[in-house]
C-alpha positions in Angstrom: -33.9 32.5 -143.8 -31.9 30.7 -146.4 -28.8 32.5 -145.2 -29.4 31.4 -141.6 -29.8 27.8 -142.7 -26.5 27.8 -144.6 -24.8 29.5 -141.6 -26.1 26.8 -139.3 -25.1 24.0 -141.7 -21.6 25.4 -142.0 -21.3 25.8 -138.2 -22.5 22.2 -137.7 -20.0 20.9 -140.2 -17.2 22.8 -138.6 -18.0 21.4 -135.2 -18.3 17.9 -136.5 -14.9 18.1 -138.3 -13.3 19.7 -135.3 -14.5 16.8 -133.1 -12.8 14.4 -135.4 -9.4 16.0 -134.8 -9.5 15.6 -131.1 -7.8 12.7 -129.4 -10.1 10.6 -127.2 -9.2 9.9 -123.6 -6.8 7.0 -123.4 -8.6 4.1 -121.7 -6.9 1.2 -120.1 -6.7 -1.6 -122.6 -8.4 -4.7 -121.3 -5.5 -6.9 -122.4 -3.1 -4.7 -120.4 -5.4 -4.9 -117.4 -5.6 -8.7 -117.7 -1.8 -8.9 -117.9 -1.5 -6.8 -114.7 -4.0 -9.1 -112.9 -2.1 -12.2 -114.1 1.2 -10.7 -113.0 -0.2 -9.8 -109.6 -1.6 -13.3 -109.1 1.8 -14.9 -110.0 3.7 -12.7 -107.6 1.2 -13.4 -104.8 1.5 -17.1 -105.4 5.3 -16.9 -105.4 5.3 -15.0 -102.1 2.9 -17.5 -100.5 5.2 -20.4 -101.6 8.5 -18.7 -100.6 7.7 -16.7 -97.5 4.6 -18.5 -96.3 0.9 -17.7 -96.6 0.7 -15.8 -93.3 3.6 -13.4 -94.2 2.4 -13.1 -97.7 -1.1 -12.0 -96.5 0.6 -8.9 -95.0 2.2 -7.9 -98.3 0.3 -5.9 -100.9 1.2 -6.6 -104.6 0.3 -4.0 -107.2 1.1 -4.4 -110.9 0.8 -1.7 -113.6 2.3 -2.2 -117.0 5.0 -4.5 -115.9 5.9 -2.5 -112.8 5.3 -4.4 -109.6 5.2 -2.8 -106.2 5.5 -4.7 -103.0 4.3 -2.9 -99.9 3.2 -3.7 -96.4 4.9 -4.9 -93.2 7.1 -7.9 -92.6 8.5 -9.3 -89.4 12.2 -8.8 -90.2 14.7 -7.9 -92.9 15.2 -11.5 -93.9 11.5 -11.8 -94.7 11.6 -8.7 -96.8 14.6 -10.0 -98.7 12.9 -13.4 -99.3 9.8 -11.6 -100.6 11.8 -9.6 -103.0 13.7 -12.6 -104.2 10.5 -14.5 -104.7 9.0 -11.7 -106.7 12.1 -11.4 -108.9 11.6 -15.0 -110.0 8.3 -14.2 -111.7 8.5 -13.7 -115.5 7.1 -10.5 -116.9 8.2 -8.1 -114.3 10.0 -5.1 -115.9 10.6 -3.2 -112.7 10.2 -4.3 -109.1 9.6 -1.6 -106.4 10.2 -2.7 -102.8 8.2 -0.6 -100.3 8.2 -3.3 -97.6 8.7 -2.1 -94.1 10.0 -4.1 -91.1 7.6 -4.1 -88.1 9.0 -2.3 -85.0 9.9 -4.7 -82.2 
């Protein structure tokens, strides 16, 4: 009986120490999430100012760790270029991905 107790104690200790060595899942840092939300809002505001609220409402803005992606449909190539130019003016963007599509006539 004493031997079984010692074996269980050693096994429990080994499992506890083994768990300490594992790396926990990386969770999104709340400060990083806040920065992404702020960057998204700034880009949406710049789009509304430079291309108009109606056109901006058709453009989806996604920010993740300084990478901003514009997607959606615009009326013409000029509108797409204006949207990209407006987004480039926003401070904090590390990479800008343009996935805007021109609507078929």
